[in-house]
C-alpha positions as CSV (number, residue, x, y, z in Angstrom):
1,M,8.7,-25.5,11.4
2,I,8.7,-22.6,13.7
3,S,4.6,-20.9,14.4
4,V,5.0,-17.3,15.0
5,N,2.3,-16.1,17.4
6,P,0.2,-12.9,15.8
7,I,0.6,-9.5,18.2
8,Y,-3.6,-9.6,18.9
9,T,-3.6,-5.6,20.6
10,P,-7.0,-4.7,21.8
11,L,-8.4,-3.2,18.8
12,D,-8.5,-6.9,17.3
13,R,-10.7,-7.9,19.7
14,I,-13.1,-5.1,19.0
15,G,-15.2,-6.8,16.2
16,W,-17.0,-3.3,14.7
17,L,-13.6,-0.8,15.9
18,N,-11.9,-3.6,14.3
19,T,-13.3,-3.5,11.3
20,S,-14.2,0.1,11.3
21,I,-9.6,0.2,11.3
22,R,-9.6,-1.8,8.4
23,C,-11.8,0.3,6.0
24,V,-10.0,3.4,7.3
25,L,-6.6,1.9,6.2
26,A,-8.3,0.0,3.6
27,L,-9.1,3.7,2.2
28,L,-5.9,5.6,3.0
29,G,-3.6,3.6,1.8
30,S,-4.0,2.2,-0.5
31,Y,-5.4,5.8,-2.0
32,A,-1.1,6.2,-0.8
33,I,0.3,2.9,-2.2
34,A,-1.7,3.7,-5.5
35,I,-0.1,7.0,-5.2
36,L,3.3,6.6,-5.1
37,M,3.6,3.0,-7.1
38,G,2.4,5.1,-10.2
39,S,4.3,7.9,-10.1
40,A,7.3,5.4,-9.9
41,I,6.3,4.0,-12.1
42,A,5.3,6.9,-14.6
43,I,8.6,7.9,-13.7
44,T,10.9,4.2,-14.5
45,L,8.8,3.4,-17.9
46,A,10.9,4.3,-21.8
47,M,7.8,5.5,-22.9
48,P,6.4,9.0,-24.1
49,A,4.7,10.3,-21.5
50,K,1.2,10.1,-22.3
51,D,1.7,6.0,-21.9
52,A,3.9,6.2,-19.5
53,T,1.3,7.3,-16.8
54,M,-1.6,5.1,-18.8
55,S,-0.1,2.4,-18.1
56,A,1.5,3.6,-14.1
57,I,-1.9,4.6,-13.4
58,M,-3.7,1.4,-14.6
59,L,-1.3,0.0,-12.4
60,G,-1.5,1.3,-10.2
61,F,-5.2,0.1,-9.6
62,V,-3.9,-3.1,-9.8
63,A,-1.3,-2.1,-6.9
64,Q,-4.6,-0.4,-4.9
65,L,-6.8,-3.5,-5.7
66,L,-4.0,-5.6,-3.6
67,A,-3.4,-3.2,-0.6
68,V,-7.0,-3.7,0.4
69,L,-7.2,-7.4,-0.2
70,W,-4.3,-7.0,2.3
71,V,-6.3,-4.7,4.8
72,F,-8.9,-7.8,5.5
73,H,-6.0,-10.8,5.1
74,A,-3.9,-10.0,7.7
75,R,-4.7,-11.4,11.3
76,T,-3.8,-8.4,13.0
77,I,-4.3,-4.3,12.5
78,I,-0.4,-4.3,13.2
79,G,0.1,-6.4,10.7
80,A,-2.3,-4.9,7.6
81,F,-0.6,-1.4,8.2
82,I,3.2,-3.7,8.1
83,G,2.1,-5.0,4.9
84,L,0.2,-1.3,3.8
85,A,3.3,1.4,5.3
86,V,6.3,-1.2,3.6
87,P,5.5,-1.0,-0.3
88,A,4.3,2.7,0.7
89,A,8.0,3.4,2.2
90,I,9.8,1.0,-1.1
91,A,7.8,3.5,-3.5
92,S,9.2,6.4,-2.0
93,G,12.2,5.3,-2.0
94,I,12.5,4.5,-5.3
95,L,10.4,8.2,-6.1
96,Y,13.0,10.1,-3.7
97,W,16.2,8.3,-5.3
98,L,14.7,9.1,-9.1
99,T,13.7,12.5,-8.8
100,G,15.3,13.8,-5.3
101,A,12.2,15.1,-4.3
102,I,9.4,13.5,-1.2
103,V,6.2,13.1,-3.1
């Protein structure tokens, strides 16, 4: 089994600063992921507009919850940031591909 050592930054070593940065990441990053994924899901669902919007909002809340859990589960701040950036970039790419506009 290959063991990978995480990349710790000085911010990971200061407890109150680590927690503060993770709280800001969780607040802003999870909101961005919920909006982006909700928009992408609403566009791709083959339903009437009202139903697609409501379903996308509910799934966006699930995505937001998972993003917050990920931020506090990640070993490092860099891992938490990457864990938020990758799904947001994928959802943005899907939105750009489907609509041709950046949200």
